[in-house]
N, C-alpha and C positions, 0 to 999 in steps of 0.2 A: 266552346268548340271552335277550332280554327279551320277556316275554309280558304280556298284560293280562287281568285279570279284569273282566268287564263284566256288570252286572245286567240280567236280563230281567224285565220286569214280569209279575206273576201276579195277576190280579184286583186287589184293593185292597191287597195286602200292600205294605209299605214296602220300598224297594230300597236297597241299600248303594251308596256311591260307588265309582267305578272305582278299583282298586288296581293298581299295577304292581310286579312282582317278577321275579326271575330264576328259572329252572327249579329251581335247587338250594335255594331258600329254602322254609321251611315257611310257608305262607300263613296269616296271622293274622286273617282277616276273620270267622272264627267261623261262617260260613254254608255251608260245603261239607263234605261227608263222606259216606261210604258206609254202607249198612245193614250192621250186623254180622250174620254168619250165626249160626246157633244156637250158643251157647257150648258148647264141648267141653272135657273134661278126661279125662286118662287114668284117674283114679279116680272112679267114678260118685258115690260117697257124698260126695266132696269137692265135686262139682258140685251135688248136692242141698243140702248144708249151706250152700254158698255162696249158692245161690239163695234159700233160706229166710232166711238172714241178711240178704241184700239186700232181701228183701220186708219184713222187720221194720224194717230201718234206714230204708227209704224212707218209712215212716209219719211219720218225723220230718224228712224232707228236703223242701225246696221243690220243687214241680213247675213246670217251665218248658218252654217251647218256643221255637223260633226266632221272633223278632219279624218276620223277613222270610223268607218261603219262596220267595224269588225263585230263579230258575235261573241259575247263574253260568256264563259262557262263558269258556273259556280260548282266546284267539284267537291262533293262531300266524301266521307270515308267509304261509303258504299257506291263507289264510282261505277261499278258494273251495272247499276240500275239506270244509268244516265244515257239518254238517247243522244246520239251524235247529230249535231246540226248540219244542214246542207245549204250554205248561203247561196242564194240565187245569183246568176251572172248579172253584171251591171246592165246588160241590155234589157233584162226583165225588171230589175229593181229601180233603176234611175227614173223611168217615166212616171213612177208613182211615189218617188221619194225625193222631191225637190228640196232646195235649200230652205231652211226655216229661220224665222226671226226668233233668236234665242231669248230676247227680252220679253216678247209677247208670249212665248211659250211659258216662261216663268210666271207671268201674270195669270195666264189661263190655268196653270197648275195650282196656283194659290187659290183662284176662284173655285175650282173644283173641290179643293180640300176644305173649303170653308162655307160652302153654300148648299151642299147636297144632303145634309143630315135629315131634314124633313122628308125629302123625296125617298131616300133609302129606307126610312122608317115605314113609310106607306107601302113600299115595295116588299118589305121583309116577309110577310106571309106567303106571297107568291114565290119569291126566290127560295125560301126555305123548302117549299114543296118541290120546286124544280131541282135543286141541288141534291136533296135527299133521294129523289127518284134516280138521278144520274149516278150517284155514288152506290146505291143499292145495285144498279145494273153493272157498274164497274166491279164491285165485289164479287158478283156472280160470275163474271166473265174472266177476271184476271187471275183468280185463284191465289197462289202465293207470289205471283209476279207483281212488280210495282207498276201501276198504270201511269201512262204519260198523258198529261193534260196541258193543252195550250190555251192560254187566254189571249185573244186578239183584241187589242184595245184595253189593256189592263187599267189604265188611268191611275187613280190614287189607290187602286186595289180595294174598293169597297166590298168586294166579294170575298175577301180574306176570311171573315168569320164563318162563311158557309163551307169553305174548304176545310177548315179546322173541325167544325161541329160534325159535318157529314162524314169526314174520314174516320172520326172516332166512333160514331154510331154504326158505320158500315163495317168496322173492324178490318180495315185495309192495313196491310203491312207498312205502307208508305206511299208517297206520291212523288212524281217527277213533274214539277210545274214550271212552265216556261211562259212568261209574259212577253208579248211582241208589240212594239210601238215605235213610231218615229219621233215622238216628243220626249227627248231625254230629260227634260226638267222635272218630270213627274216622279222620278225614282225615289227621291227622299220621302215622299208621302206614301208611296207604295210599300217601301221597306218598313216604314213606321207602322202602317196598318198590319203588315204581315207579322211584325214582332208583337204588336198589341194583341193580335188574335191567337198568339201562341204557335204560329206556324214555324218560326225560326228555331223554336226549342223542341220541335217534334221531328219525327222521322220523315222529313220532307226536304227535297232538293228544290230550291227556288232560284230560277234564273230570269233576269229581265234583259231582253236583247233588243237592239235597234232593228226595226223591220217594218214592213207594211203588209196590210191584209191581202193586197193584190199579188204579192210575190213572197210567199211564206218560206222561211229558211228550214224546211223539213223535207225529207224524202217522201215519195209516194207511199201511202198506206202504212204510215209509221206511228200514228198517234191514236190513242184510245178515245180521247174526247177533246172537243174544242168548245170553249166558252166565249160568247160574244154578248156584251151588254152595253147598250147605248154607244155603239160604234159604227154600225152600218149606215147610220144617218150621215156620217161625215166622210166616209171613204169616197174616193173619186169614181170608182167603178164597182158598185155593189154586186153586180152579176159576176164579175171576175173574182171578187173577194169570196163570195159563197162557193164558186167553183174551186178556188184554192183550198177552202176549208174541206170540201168534199174530197179533193185529191189527196190530202195528207191523212185523212181518216182511214182506219183499218176497215176492210170490207165486212159487211154483215153485222158487225158489233160496234163499229165506231159511232159515237154519239155527238151530236151538235146541239148544245143548249144555247138558246137565244132569248134576249129581252130587248126589244127595240121600240122606240116611239115611231109612229107612222101617221099618215093622213087619216083623219077621222072617218070611220065607216058609219057612224050613227048620228052625227050632227052636221047637217049640210052647212049651217052657218059657220061652224068652227072650221070645217074643211075649206070653205071659201076664204076665210081669214088666213089659214095656213098657206094656201096657194099664193095669196097676195103678199104675205110677209116673208115667205121663204127666201127670196133674194136677199133681204137684209140679214136674215139669220145665218146665211152661209158665211158671213164674215166671222162668225163664231166658230173658228176652226173647221170651216167647210160644212157645218151642219145644215141639213135640209129638213124642213118641217113637213114636207108633202110627199115623202117617199112611201111606196107601197111595198115595203120589205117583205111582208107576208107572202105576196105573190112571187117575189124573187126566190124565196126559200122553197115554196111549193113547186116551182118550175125548175129546180136545180138538179133533179134526178135522184133524190133520196128515195130509198125503198119505202120509208114510212115517215110521215110528218104528223106529230101530235101538236097542233097549234091552237092557241086560244087568243081571245081578244078581250081587253078590258080598257077602262078609262081611269087614269089616276086623277083623283078628285082635286088635288092641290098642286097640279103641275101645269096649269094653264095650257099653252099651245103644244106642249109636248106630253100631254096627258094620254091621248090614244096610244095604246100599246099592244103589240103582238108578242107572245112568248110561248115557249114550248121546247120540245126535243125532237130532233130529226135523226133518223138512223140511216147510215149509208148502206 
């Protein structure tokens, strides 16, 4: 099936020409990609040493950012189901979307693509239940309409299998999925995982656009669900990010599914170490080990928050986790 990528203007940024590619191709325009979640490794000291090495190396590498921060649309045959994006003005976007080091972004994307398998395997039972609950709710609310789902911080798109499996079991007619991220180097891994899970061969529209959690490119009350996993640890302003998520969700039915590592609630020794080491870990794409993301979500004004806490056994300092679903 042939699809087209088409640029949407954003303020004065330059736009890329339209490209045409098949679903199975890796798109080479260099302007689409998801935000990587907080880098994770099985061995903490490997993570820290990697981060410090990256920090030192970056002193000698050129800093660059996308010449064009346009939002790219993937337009399928059923274009009527596609939500129109609403790029934020530069005054809102630029404070949260500074220039990035493209080489370090590539290194981080490779790291995320090659080191997360064990973590995701342990998270699978929890995530399966979360996504199934979300999609059952979407099926009940959407009827014959195609739901719009935004994943903020799509990363390498490890959640792709849950989208595919849940959509099939919930008997939805289709999905309009938009991944939002400032790190453009992750796109090749995200598209590969989407294709591997069967999403690109199904009745799904998938777009990966450049953006940040603090200034999302969507109109108010326009989205059926927002998915955020291992992202709020690294945004510069988590309160604003969650406020933006709530803003774009539809009232009464909009769902926010979250999975985030946090400061330990059950192990004082671990929480002390998280507080101590968090300044070092922030070099890993801004990740914080000591955030209380559960409180941020609880205080964001959602009508209902179903939140749980667990500890991932094989995840070291990023083991303590809050997860659940909030309803606007």
